[in-house]
C-alpha distance (Angstrom), angle and dihedral (degrees) to the residues before:
residue distance angle dihedral
M1 . . .
N2 3.79 . .
L3 3.81 123.4 .
S4 3.80 96.4 -101.3
K5 3.80 92.4 53.0
T6 3.80 90.7 46.9
L7 3.81 90.8 52.5
I8 3.81 91.1 49.3
V9 3.81 91.2 51.4
L10 3.81 92.0 47.4
F11 3.80 91.7 48.0
S12 3.81 90.5 49.9
L13 3.78 91.0 50.1
V14 3.80 91.5 50.4
C15 3.80 90.2 50.5
L16 3.80 91.7 48.7
M17 3.79 91.2 48.0
G18 3.81 90.8 49.7
Y19 3.78 91.0 49.6
S20 3.80 93.6 47.3
Q21 3.79 90.9 51.6
K22 3.78 93.9 59.6
K23 3.78 111.5 121.8
K24 3.77 117.2 -115.0
V25 3.79 117.5 -133.4
A26 3.80 130.8 -168.5
V27 3.80 122.5 -160.3
I28 3.80 103.7 -140.8
T29 3.80 103.1 176.5
F30 3.80 134.5 28.1
Y31 3.80 117.5 170.0
A32 3.82 147.5 124.7
G33 3.79 128.2 -127.9
K34 3.82 114.1 -124.1
A35 3.82 96.1 -158.6
I36 3.81 109.5 87.2
D37 3.81 120.6 -138.0
L38 3.83 108.3 -109.3
S39 3.80 99.2 -174.9
E40 3.81 96.2 110.1
V41 3.80 95.6 46.4
D42 3.80 116.6 32.8
A43 3.79 135.8 -32.5
A44 3.83 95.3 -165.1
A45 3.79 116.4 138.2
D46 3.81 95.0 -117.4
F47 3.79 91.4 52.8
I48 3.80 91.2 48.3
A49 3.79 88.1 52.5
K50 3.80 91.0 50.9
N51 3.79 90.4 49.4
T52 3.81 90.5 51.3
K53 3.80 91.2 49.6
L54 3.80 89.4 51.0
S55 3.81 92.4 53.8
E56 3.82 88.7 48.8
D57 3.81 93.6 49.9
P58 3.83 110.0 107.4
N59 3.82 88.1 -148.0
F60 3.82 90.1 62.7
N61 3.79 99.0 83.5
L62 3.79 123.1 169.2
S63 3.81 95.8 176.8
A64 3.84 93.8 105.9
P65 3.84 98.0 53.7
L66 3.81 90.5 40.7
E67 3.80 91.3 51.9
N68 3.82 90.8 47.4
F69 3.80 90.5 54.9
H70 3.80 90.9 44.2
K71 3.82 90.6 54.4
A72 3.80 92.2 46.7
F73 3.80 91.0 51.0
F74 3.79 96.7 50.3
N75 3.81 97.3 35.3
D76 3.81 101.2 39.5
Y77 3.80 113.2 13.3
V78 3.80 107.6 41.6
D79 3.81 95.2 65.5
E80 3.80 89.9 62.0
F81 3.80 91.5 65.1
D82 3.78 122.5 83.2
F83 3.77 96.0 -130.2
E84 3.77 138.6 89.2
L85 3.78 111.1 -109.6
I86 3.79 113.6 -143.4
P87 3.83 106.7 -128.6
E88 3.79 114.8 -97.7
E89 3.77 92.7 -128.1
K90 3.82 90.7 57.9
V91 3.82 92.2 50.8
L92 3.79 95.5 44.9
A93 3.82 93.8 45.0
L94 3.81 94.5 51.1
P95 3.84 108.6 114.3
E96 3.81 91.3 -142.2
Y97 3.81 90.3 54.4
K98 3.81 92.8 47.1
A99 3.80 89.6 52.0
F100 3.80 95.1 45.3
E101 3.81 117.8 115.4
A102 3.81 114.6 -167.9
D103 3.79 118.9 -138.6
Y104 3.81 85.7 -135.8
G105 3.78 100.8 33.7
S106 3.77 139.6 129.6
Y107 3.78 124.4 -37.7
K108 3.80 140.5 176.2
N109 3.79 126.1 -108.8
I110 3.80 120.8 -123.3
G111 3.78 89.9 -89.8
G112 3.80 91.8 54.2
Q113 3.82 95.4 -106.8
D114 3.80 121.8 131.4
A115 3.80 113.9 -95.8
F116 3.80 90.5 -148.3
E117 3.78 139.2 48.5
V118 3.80 108.3 -136.6
V119 3.80 132.9 -167.2
D120 3.81 106.0 -114.7
G121 3.79 113.6 -84.3
Y122 3.79 97.5 14.0
K123 3.79 127.1 115.2
V124 3.78 120.9 -132.1
V125 3.80 108.2 -114.7
Q126 3.78 107.1 175.6
G127 3.78 125.7 -141.9
I128 3.80 89.8 -121.0
G129 3.77 106.2 96.1
S130 3.81 94.2 6.6
R131 3.80 92.9 157.3
L132 3.80 91.3 54.3
E133 3.78 90.5 48.2
V134 3.82 91.9 50.2
K135 3.79 88.7 55.5
N136 3.81 90.1 50.1
L137 3.82 90.9 47.2
K138 3.81 95.3 53.4
P139 3.84 94.2 97.3
I140 3.82 88.9 53.5
A141 3.81 91.7 48.9
E142 3.79 90.0 50.8
A143 3.81 92.8 47.3
L144 3.82 88.4 53.1
G145 3.81 93.9 44.2
A146 3.83 88.8 -120.3
D147 3.79 122.3 158.6
A148 3.81 91.4 -164.2
I149 3.80 141.7 12.7
M150 3.80 128.8 -139.9
F151 3.80 131.1 -147.3
I152 3.84 118.8 -158.1
R153 3.80 120.9 -172.8
L154 3.80 135.6 168.4
N155 3.79 121.8 -154.8
Y156 3.80 134.3 179.3
K157 3.79 132.0 -143.3
F158 3.80 137.0 -176.3
K159 3.80 115.6 -115.6
K160 3.81 117.2 -159.6
T161 3.80 126.4 -155.1
G162 3.79 121.5 -176.4
I163 3.80 136.9 39.0
G164 3.78 127.8 -67.3
K165 3.79 113.9 -39.7
L166 3.78 91.7 -13.3
G167 3.75 125.4 84.7
Y168 3.77 143.8 49.3
Y169 3.75 137.4 -68.8
S170 3.76 133.8 -149.8
I171 3.80 136.0 177.5
Q172 3.79 127.7 -106.0
A173 3.80 119.7 -153.6
S174 3.79 118.2 -154.8
V175 3.78 131.8 -172.9
S176 3.79 126.6 -155.0
I177 3.80 117.3 -160.8
D178 3.80 112.9 -177.0
L179 3.78 125.8 178.4
F180 3.80 124.0 -166.5
S181 3.78 131.3 176.2
K182 3.79 114.6 -116.8
D183 3.82 85.7 -108.2
N184 3.82 90.5 61.6
K185 3.80 99.1 -102.5
S186 3.78 115.7 143.5
I187 3.81 111.5 -120.6
F188 3.79 99.2 175.0
Q189 3.79 143.9 -27.5
F190 3.79 118.8 -154.6
R191 3.81 129.8 -171.5
E192 3.79 128.8 -176.2
I193 3.82 128.9 176.3
A194 3.81 131.3 -166.0
G195 3.80 131.4 175.3
S196 3.78 129.1 -133.3
K197 3.78 119.4 -106.2
K198 3.80 88.1 -143.1
K199 3.82 117.0 83.9
A200 3.80 135.5 -179.2
V201 3.79 136.5 -158.1
M202 3.79 119.1 -104.9
V203 3.79 119.5 -122.2
G204 3.80 113.1 -147.8
G205 3.77 89.9 -12.9
I206 3.79 97.5 -56.2
P207 3.82 135.6 86.0
V208 3.78 121.7 -99.1
M209 3.80 102.5 -105.7
T210 3.79 104.1 -144.4
P211 3.81 129.1 121.4
E212 3.82 89.3 -122.6
K213 3.81 90.2 60.6
I214 3.80 102.4 34.2
Q215 3.81 105.5 37.1
P216 3.84 96.8 61.0
M217 3.80 89.1 52.4
C218 3.82 91.4 50.1
E219 3.80 88.6 51.0
S220 3.82 91.7 47.4
A221 3.82 92.0 48.4
T222 3.81 90.7 50.7
E223 3.81 90.7 50.9
E224 3.81 89.5 53.1
L225 3.80 90.7 46.5
I226 3.81 90.7 54.8
K227 3.82 90.0 50.1
D228 3.81 90.9 50.7
M229 3.79 91.4 48.0
N230 3.80 90.4 51.4
K231 3.82 87.7 60.3
K232 3.80 97.5 42.8
I233 3.78 105.7 35.6
E234 3.81 94.5 88.9
R235 3.81 91.9 54.7
L236 3.80 91.6 45.0
A237 3.79 91.5 49.3
K238 3.81 92.4 51.8
K239 3.79 90.9 54.9
A240 3.79 92.8 43.5
N241 3.81 93.8 47.4
K242 3.81 91.1 57.8
K243 3.79 90.0 55.3
L244 3.79 93.9 43.5
N245 3.79 93.8 60.1
């Protein structure tokens, strides 16, 4: 074999080795919380009750903004990372995943409505107690051949502008993307927040808690979050890729 052919073979082997060494990652939860964070507006009991009723209202539906973010993640963001993503259908079809019950999982509100909006097929695995859940998920990671597992969650929060009972409010959407090795080592945690362009006037110092008022702002905030992620995903991926190796 001449030198040029030898170099070609060696180069091919290096490429194959590099490809085979890519980490495999499984997304194991993808959901949005329906209860909106009240901390910047009012923590009074009556307002908390109104917020709970909103999350229980079947007309308050966050499936569209959640699905928009889900599409953006899998269509636009994943390719920036230097890992091999295990196909969703493989994760969601795994019998061990279907049977899994998270210690901090989904629950119903008082009115019997789901407290979370979930992408079809996924389990809710809450951020509370993530390290415990990673330990519990290790058999699933191993069954999938995954080196790491990823948690993706959307949350919403009221943002107040103005003084006292006067002013406006808007909604902030935030995303949490956490990646852990199957052996429970933290690889990275990422948070991004974006505010809705839509705003509404407060009445008596608090927002009007109806789906007609709140849902469009949640949708607007999610649209802005996707735009922000489009700008920042390359920088995030560079940082994450260093830790993935």
